[in-house]
VEXVEX-971081 format. One record per residue (C-alpha): residue number from 1; x, z, y. Coordinates in steps of 0.2 Angstrom, whole numbers. Example, Ala and Ser with C-alpha at 12.3 -4.5 7.8 and 13.67 -1.06 7.14 Angstrom:
+-----+-------+-------+-------+
| pos |    c1 |    c3 |    c2 |
+-----+-------+-------+-------+
|   1 |    62 |    39 |   -22 |
|   2 |    68 |    36 |    -5 |
+-----+-------+-------+-------+
This chain:
+-----+-------+-------+-------+
| pos |    c1 |    c3 |    c2 |
+-----+-------+-------+-------+
|   1 |    30 |  -126 |  -177 |
|   2 |    22 |  -113 |  -166 |
|   3 |    17 |  -101 |  -179 |
|   4 |    35 |   -99 |  -185 |
|   5 |    42 |   -97 |  -168 |
|   6 |    44 |   -79 |  -161 |
|   7 |    49 |   -76 |  -143 |
|   8 |    58 |   -61 |  -139 |
|   9 |    56 |   -56 |  -120 |
|  10 |    69 |   -43 |  -116 |
|  11 |    68 |   -35 |   -99 |
|  12 |    62 |   -50 |   -89 |
|  13 |    45 |   -54 |   -81 |
|  14 |    38 |   -69 |   -89 |
|  15 |    29 |   -83 |   -81 |
|  16 |    10 |   -80 |   -84 |
|  17 |    13 |   -62 |   -89 |
|  18 |    15 |   -48 |   -76 |
|  19 |     8 |   -48 |   -59 |
|  20 |    21 |   -44 |   -47 |
|  21 |    12 |   -32 |   -34 |
|  22 |    13 |   -14 |   -38 |
|  23 |     0 |    -3 |   -30 |
|  24 |    12 |     7 |   -19 |
|  25 |    17 |   -10 |   -12 |
|  26 |    -1 |   -14 |    -8 |
|  27 |    -3 |     2 |     2 |
|  28 |   -11 |    13 |   -13 |
|  29 |    -1 |    29 |   -11 |
|  30 |    -6 |    41 |   -25 |
|  31 |    -3 |    59 |   -22 |
|  32 |     8 |    68 |    -9 |
|  33 |    25 |    69 |   -17 |
|  34 |    38 |    56 |   -14 |
|  35 |    42 |    43 |   -28 |
|  36 |    59 |    41 |   -34 |
|  37 |    70 |    26 |   -29 |
|  38 |    63 |    15 |   -43 |
|  39 |    47 |    24 |   -45 |
|  40 |    51 |    24 |   -64 |
|  41 |    55 |    35 |   -78 |
|  42 |    73 |    29 |   -76 |
|  43 |    74 |    38 |   -60 |
|  44 |    79 |    53 |   -71 |
|  45 |    97 |    51 |   -73 |
|  46 |   103 |    44 |   -90 |
|  47 |    86 |    39 |   -96 |
|  48 |    86 |    21 |  -102 |
|  49 |    71 |    10 |  -107 |
|  50 |    71 |    -6 |  -118 |
|  51 |    57 |   -18 |  -123 |
|  52 |    55 |   -31 |  -136 |
|  53 |    39 |   -42 |  -135 |
|  54 |    32 |   -52 |  -149 |
|  55 |    21 |   -66 |  -144 |
|  56 |    19 |   -79 |  -158 |
|  57 |     6 |   -92 |  -161 |
|  58 |   -12 |   -88 |  -156 |
|  59 |   -13 |   -71 |  -165 |
|  60 |     3 |   -60 |  -163 |
|  61 |     3 |   -50 |  -147 |
|  62 |    13 |   -34 |  -150 |
|  63 |    30 |   -26 |  -147 |
|  64 |    41 |   -11 |  -146 |
|  65 |    46 |     0 |  -131 |
|  66 |    61 |    12 |  -133 |
|  67 |    65 |    27 |  -122 |
|  68 |    82 |    34 |  -124 |
|  69 |    85 |    51 |  -116 |
|  70 |   104 |    50 |  -112 |
|  71 |   119 |    38 |  -116 |
|  72 |   127 |    50 |  -129 |
|  73 |   124 |    51 |  -147 |
|  74 |   106 |    59 |  -146 |
|  75 |   107 |    66 |  -164 |
|  76 |   123 |    75 |  -160 |
|  77 |   117 |    81 |  -143 |
|  78 |    98 |    84 |  -145 |
|  79 |    87 |    87 |  -130 |
|  80 |    74 |   100 |  -127 |
|  81 |    57 |    93 |  -130 |
|  82 |    39 |    96 |  -133 |
|  83 |    24 |    86 |  -139 |
|  84 |     6 |    90 |  -133 |
|  85 |    -9 |    82 |  -142 |
|  86 |   -23 |    78 |  -130 |
|  87 |   -34 |    70 |  -143 |
|  88 |   -26 |    68 |  -160 |
|  89 |   -34 |    52 |  -167 |
|  90 |   -16 |    45 |  -169 |
|  91 |    -2 |    43 |  -180 |
|  92 |    13 |    50 |  -170 |
|  93 |    28 |    53 |  -182 |
|  94 |    40 |    67 |  -180 |
|  95 |    28 |    80 |  -172 |
|  96 |    30 |    95 |  -183 |
|  97 |    49 |    96 |  -182 |
|  98 |    48 |    94 |  -163 |
|  99 |    35 |   108 |  -162 |
| 100 |    45 |   119 |  -173 |
| 101 |    63 |   117 |  -166 |
| 102 |    59 |   111 |  -148 |
| 103 |    71 |    97 |  -149 |
| 104 |    72 |    78 |  -150 |
| 105 |    86 |    70 |  -160 |
| 106 |    82 |    51 |  -159 |
| 107 |    77 |    38 |  -146 |
| 108 |    58 |    38 |  -143 |
| 109 |    49 |    23 |  -150 |
| 110 |    32 |    16 |  -145 |
| 111 |    23 |     2 |  -154 |
| 112 |     7 |    -2 |  -163 |
| 113 |    -2 |     9 |  -176 |
| 114 |     3 |     0 |  -192 |
| 115 |    21 |    -2 |  -187 |
| 116 |    25 |    17 |  -186 |
| 117 |    33 |    17 |  -203 |
| 118 |    44 |     2 |  -199 |
| 119 |    49 |    10 |  -182 |
| 120 |    53 |    26 |  -191 |
| 121 |    64 |    17 |  -204 |
| 122 |    73 |     8 |  -190 |
| 123 |    77 |    25 |  -181 |
| 124 |    84 |    32 |  -197 |
| 125 |    94 |    16 |  -199 |
| 126 |   100 |    17 |  -181 |
| 127 |   105 |    36 |  -183 |
| 128 |   114 |    34 |  -199 |
| 129 |   124 |    19 |  -194 |
| 130 |   132 |    28 |  -180 |
| 131 |   150 |    32 |  -185 |
| 132 |   149 |    50 |  -179 |
| 133 |   134 |    53 |  -190 |
| 134 |   142 |    48 |  -207 |
| 135 |   137 |    65 |  -214 |
| 136 |   119 |    65 |  -208 |
| 137 |   106 |    67 |  -222 |
| 138 |    90 |    71 |  -212 |
| 139 |    83 |    62 |  -197 |
| 140 |    67 |    66 |  -188 |
| 141 |    62 |    50 |  -180 |
| 142 |    49 |    51 |  -165 |
| 143 |    37 |    36 |  -165 |
| 144 |    21 |    35 |  -155 |
| 145 |     8 |    21 |  -156 |
| 146 |    -8 |    14 |  -149 |
| 147 |   -19 |     2 |  -159 |
| 148 |   -18 |   -16 |  -152 |
| 149 |   -29 |   -24 |  -165 |
| 150 |   -41 |   -32 |  -153 |
| 151 |   -28 |   -44 |  -147 |
| 152 |   -15 |   -43 |  -160 |
| 153 |   -15 |   -47 |  -179 |
| 154 |   -11 |   -29 |  -182 |
| 155 |   -14 |   -30 |  -201 |
| 156 |     0 |   -43 |  -202 |
| 157 |    12 |   -29 |  -197 |
| 158 |    24 |   -41 |  -188 |
| 159 |    36 |   -28 |  -180 |
| 160 |    52 |   -28 |  -189 |
| 161 |    67 |   -16 |  -190 |
| 162 |    77 |   -28 |  -180 |
| 163 |    64 |   -28 |  -166 |
| 164 |    66 |    -9 |  -164 |
| 165 |    85 |    -9 |  -165 |
| 166 |    85 |   -23 |  -152 |
| 167 |    74 |   -13 |  -140 |
| 168 |    86 |     1 |  -142 |
| 169 |   102 |    -9 |  -140 |
| 170 |    96 |   -18 |  -124 |
| 171 |    89 |    -3 |  -116 |
| 172 |    93 |    -2 |   -97 |
| 173 |    93 |    11 |   -84 |
| 174 |    87 |    -1 |   -71 |
| 175 |    70 |    -6 |   -65 |
| 176 |    57 |    -7 |   -79 |
| 177 |    46 |   -22 |   -82 |
| 178 |    27 |   -17 |   -83 |
| 179 |    11 |   -24 |   -90 |
| 180 |    11 |   -36 |  -105 |
| 181 |    28 |   -31 |  -112 |
| 182 |    35 |   -21 |  -126 |
| 183 |    22 |    -9 |  -134 |
| 184 |    10 |   -14 |  -120 |
| 185 |     9 |   -32 |  -125 |
| 186 |    -8 |   -31 |  -134 |
| 187 |   -16 |   -16 |  -126 |
| 188 |   -33 |   -14 |  -117 |
| 189 |   -37 |    -1 |  -104 |
| 190 |   -54 |     2 |   -95 |
| 191 |   -60 |   -15 |  -102 |
| 192 |   -46 |   -24 |   -93 |
| 193 |   -28 |   -29 |   -99 |
| 194 |   -18 |   -13 |  -101 |
| 195 |     1 |   -12 |  -104 |
| 196 |    17 |    -2 |  -100 |
| 197 |    17 |     7 |   -84 |
| 198 |    29 |    19 |   -76 |
| 199 |    31 |    30 |   -60 |
| 200 |    41 |    45 |   -54 |
| 201 |    42 |    59 |   -42 |
| 202 |    57 |    67 |   -33 |
| 203 |    54 |    85 |   -27 |
| 204 |    62 |    90 |   -11 |
| 205 |    77 |   101 |   -11 |
| 206 |    67 |   116 |    -6 |
| 207 |    57 |   114 |   -22 |
| 208 |    73 |   111 |   -33 |
| 209 |    76 |    93 |   -30 |
| 210 |    71 |    89 |   -48 |
| 211 |    65 |    72 |   -54 |
| 212 |    50 |    69 |   -65 |
| 213 |    48 |    52 |   -73 |
| 214 |    33 |    45 |   -83 |
| 215 |    31 |    30 |   -94 |
| 216 |    14 |    26 |  -102 |
| 217 |     7 |    14 |  -115 |
| 218 |   -11 |    12 |  -109 |
| 219 |   -25 |     7 |  -122 |
| 220 |   -40 |    19 |  -118 |
| 221 |   -56 |    19 |  -109 |
| 222 |   -68 |    28 |   -98 |
| 223 |   -74 |    25 |   -80 |
| 224 |   -59 |    18 |   -69 |
| 225 |   -55 |    27 |   -54 |
| 226 |   -41 |    22 |   -42 |
| 227 |   -34 |    34 |   -29 |
| 228 |   -51 |    42 |   -29 |
| 229 |   -62 |    26 |   -27 |
| 230 |   -75 |    22 |   -41 |
| 231 |   -68 |     6 |   -45 |
| 232 |   -76 |     4 |   -63 |
| 233 |   -93 |     8 |   -56 |
| 234 |   -90 |    -5 |   -41 |
| 235 |   -85 |   -18 |   -53 |
| 236 |   -99 |   -14 |   -65 |
| 237 |   -87 |   -12 |   -79 |
| 238 |   -86 |     5 |   -87 |
| 239 |   -89 |    15 |  -103 |
| 240 |  -107 |    16 |  -110 |
| 241 |  -114 |     5 |   -97 |
| 242 |  -123 |    -5 |  -110 |
| 243 |  -120 |     7 |  -124 |
| 244 |  -108 |    -6 |  -131 |
| 245 |   -92 |    -5 |  -121 |
| 246 |   -79 |     4 |  -132 |
| 247 |   -69 |    19 |  -125 |
| 248 |   -59 |    22 |  -140 |
| 249 |   -40 |    18 |  -140 |
| 250 |   -25 |    28 |  -135 |
| 251 |   -13 |    33 |  -122 |
| 252 |     5 |    37 |  -126 |
| 253 |    13 |    46 |  -112 |
| 254 |    32 |    50 |  -111 |
| 255 |    39 |    62 |   -98 |
| 256 |    57 |    64 |   -93 |
| 257 |    64 |    77 |   -81 |
| 258 |    81 |    83 |   -76 |
| 259 |    74 |   101 |   -73 |
| 260 |    82 |   114 |   -83 |
| 261 |    67 |   118 |   -94 |
| 262 |    65 |   120 |  -113 |
| 263 |    51 |   117 |  -125 |
| 264 |    39 |   130 |  -120 |
| 265 |    39 |   124 |  -102 |
| 266 |    40 |   106 |  -107 |
| 267 |    24 |   108 |  -117 |
| 268 |    16 |   116 |  -101 |
| 269 |    22 |   101 |   -91 |
| 270 |    16 |    89 |  -104 |
| 271 |    -2 |    96 |  -103 |
| 272 |    -3 |    93 |   -85 |
| 273 |    -1 |    74 |   -87 |
| 274 |   -18 |    73 |   -95 |
| 275 |   -25 |    79 |   -78 |
| 276 |   -17 |    63 |   -71 |
| 277 |   -25 |    53 |   -85 |
| 278 |   -42 |    61 |   -81 |
| 279 |   -40 |    56 |   -62 |
| 280 |   -39 |    38 |   -67 |
| 281 |   -56 |    40 |   -77 |
| 282 |   -50 |    42 |   -94 |
| 283 |   -60 |    53 |  -105 |
| 284 |   -50 |    56 |  -121 |
| 285 |   -63 |    49 |  -132 |
| 286 |   -66 |    54 |  -150 |
| 287 |   -56 |    39 |  -156 |
| 288 |   -42 |    40 |  -144 |
| 289 |   -25 |    46 |  -148 |
| 290 |   -18 |    54 |  -133 |
| 291 |    -1 |    61 |  -135 |
| 292 |    12 |    67 |  -123 |
| 293 |    31 |    68 |  -127 |
| 294 |    41 |    77 |  -114 |
| 295 |    60 |    80 |  -113 |
| 296 |    73 |    87 |  -102 |
| 297 |    90 |    78 |   -99 |
| 298 |    98 |    94 |   -92 |
| 299 |   115 |    94 |  -100 |
| 300 |   117 |   113 |  -101 |
| 301 |   102 |   114 |  -112 |
| 302 |   106 |   100 |  -125 |
| 303 |   110 |   107 |  -142 |
| 304 |   125 |   101 |  -152 |
| 305 |   122 |    96 |  -170 |
| 306 |   137 |   107 |  -174 |
| 307 |   145 |   120 |  -164 |
| 308 |   158 |   135 |  -165 |
| 309 |   146 |   145 |  -154 |
| 310 |   132 |   155 |  -161 |
| 311 |   123 |   153 |  -144 |
| 312 |   114 |   138 |  -136 |
| 313 |   109 |   133 |  -119 |
| 314 |   110 |   140 |  -102 |
| 315 |    98 |   149 |   -90 |
| 316 |    82 |   139 |   -87 |
| 317 |    69 |   138 |   -73 |
| 318 |    58 |   152 |   -70 |
| 319 |    39 |   151 |   -74 |
| 320 |    34 |   153 |   -56 |
| 321 |    45 |   138 |   -51 |
| 322 |    35 |   126 |   -63 |
| 323 |    20 |   122 |   -52 |
| 324 |    29 |   108 |   -41 |
| 325 |    34 |   100 |   -58 |
| 326 |    16 |   101 |   -64 |
| 327 |    11 |    92 |   -48 |
| 328 |    24 |    79 |   -50 |
| 329 |    19 |    75 |   -68 |
| 330 |     1 |    74 |   -63 |
| 331 |     4 |    62 |   -49 |
| 332 |    17 |    51 |   -58 |
| 333 |     5 |    49 |   -73 |
| 334 |    -9 |    44 |   -63 |
| 335 |     2 |    31 |   -54 |
| 336 |    10 |    25 |   -70 |
| 337 |    -7 |    21 |   -77 |
| 338 |   -13 |    12 |   -62 |
| 339 |     4 |     2 |   -62 |
| 340 |     1 |    -3 |   -79 |
| 341 |   -16 |   -11 |   -74 |
| 342 |    -9 |   -20 |   -59 |
| 343 |     5 |   -27 |   -69 |
| 344 |    -4 |   -34 |   -84 |
| 345 |   -12 |   -51 |   -84 |
| 346 |   -26 |   -60 |   -93 |
| 347 |   -21 |   -62 |  -112 |
| 348 |   -29 |   -73 |  -126 |
| 349 |   -25 |   -67 |  -143 |
| 350 |   -31 |   -63 |  -160 |
| 351 |   -46 |   -74 |  -166 |
| 352 |   -47 |   -81 |  -148 |
| 353 |   -51 |   -65 |  -140 |
| 354 |   -48 |   -64 |  -121 |
| 355 |   -45 |   -48 |  -111 |
| 356 |   -46 |   -51 |   -92 |
| 357 |   -33 |   -44 |   -80 |
| 358 |   -39 |   -31 |   -67 |
| 359 |   -46 |   -41 |   -52 |
| 360 |   -33 |   -35 |   -40 |
| 361 |   -40 |   -42 |   -24 |
| 362 |   -57 |   -35 |   -28 |
| 363 |   -49 |   -18 |   -31 |
| 364 |   -40 |   -19 |   -14 |
| 365 |   -57 |   -23 |    -6 |
| 366 |   -65 |    -8 |   -15 |
| 367 |   -51 |     4 |   -10 |
| 368 |   -53 |    -2 |     8 |
| 369 |   -71 |     2 |     8 |
| 370 |   -68 |    19 |     2 |
| 371 |   -53 |    22 |    14 |
| 372 |   -41 |    24 |     0 |
| 373 |   -28 |    12 |     5 |
| 374 |   -15 |    12 |    19 |
| 375 |   -16 |    -5 |    28 |
+-----+-------+-------+-------+
């Protein structure tokens, strides 16, 4: 019976889900900084990403995406981190402790709005069950969300603790599937099918040689712009065109870097990603939950749960060395959002609703018209 059968798609592209052409492969070069080898958040050494996708019957279209900062016990070796709120119409869990202490102590989970509690519970279970954490009595789970209720039966709350644990357990440092997968399964972006997207930038050695990687869960609206071309206008599909198109939604942005920076400059870095979102035409509407979670993997800045030393960390990057990282974060965010749109495919979901994929060939033609594509 199809309504009893749940498919778990872990780190694979599915037939009918996931266009294979990435914008960069089509000649759409966003920004001026070079991308990392995989053009993904996993270009930051040690970062792993896992997906669990829930597609069941005609109404369940949701999932989980896990971002793990490093391969050690994250609770025992916390990473410097910051969270920036662009527009706070959201339900991100774990914000206050990260804001206060500047550290993240669990994997980062992305899912749908009404599954934040279940995902938080799963992160607590994950942390407590690690043998080295047998004396732990407090856990600050970090869970972000967007509302996939247009295509998904969100009130059914179909994400389970096992889904979250599976996403963590199967996380990989390799190439990341994008589009209709994990937490991006049921999302909508600029009126087209949204999803998971990722990108990275690798600074030249003269600017420090650091890597900045971004992963997005796109579920927001506005007037789509791709590499400077007014795609939404050309396609006659954009916010408020007929006063009925919704721009509400959310965008979760996760930023990883190997640069030696702590929470203060990580928050400055996180802020810049919203410039990248703005370059795609996003407007951070009243009903949009736009959150950025940023962390550094630099080993000298990790904080041990227990230590004989009264001091922590090492020297960090000077303020006047941050601008190249800011630029990298802007470019990687812009490209990650566009990657999510190119990868996503048309989906039918809750109550028979259909969201069409971005018409890639039409987009390429528009970009050629505006000389925004390299042949």
